[in-house]
N, C-alpha and C positions, 0 to 999 in steps of 0.2 A: 875630653878635652887637657889632658893631662901633656901629650903632647907638642902641644904650645901654647902661648899664653895671649888671651882677649886682649886686642889695647879697647875695644869700642863692642856695648851691646846695642841695638837695637829691637826694640817691639813693636811688629806689625799684625799684633791679632786683633787690634780692634779697627784695622781700612780692610777694604778690601780691593778685589785685581780694580781696572789698574793701578792705584794707590797703592798698593803692596810693594811693587817692583818701583815704584817713584820713591817713595822712603828710603827702601832698601840702597839704591842709586846715592842716591841724596846723601846719606850713611859715608858712603864707599867713596866719596869726593872728600869730604873730610880729611881723612886717612891718607897718609903718605904711603907709598909703595912701598909693599912686603910689609905693613900692620894686617892685624886681624879682624877682623871685624863677625860678632856672631848674630845671627838674624835670627831673632823667636816670632815663628809664624805659624797659623793653625790649619788643621789638615786639608786637604782638597785641594783646591785649584792654588794657594800659593807655595803648597810643596812642588803641583805639576809644571809650575810658569816661571815662580822667581830663580829658581837655579839654574834651569836654562837660562833664563835673561843675561842673569850674571855672567854664564859662562859664554855669553853671546856678546860679549862688553866686553871679553878678554882677559879676565878675574881667576883665581882657582880657585874652584869648590874641594877645599880639605876634608870635611863631613858633613854626614848630615845626621843628624841625630833624632831618633824618636823620644821625645819626652816621656812618654804613655800618660799625657793627659790633654791629647787632644793635640798638642802643638809638635812643632817639630825647631831644632834649633841647628840653622844651616853657617857651617861654619867658611870664612869665605878669605883667604889672602888678594889684598888688591896690589896687581902688578902694576 
């Protein structure tokens, strides 16, 4: 994550789809264009659906990182 400075982090490991994307979307709405959000989520359905939904909203996926503990971090730039 050294390539960019994360402005905000949201942890959605405690919720299930479709609430995972809702929480990520709310966090993105709180940011200004160009800011970076890190979304921590569980493996499985969230990793399949949240990145796709974020991209469909018009935001840029910078990186998807495997944290090695059953969770992933999605790094997104708000557009």
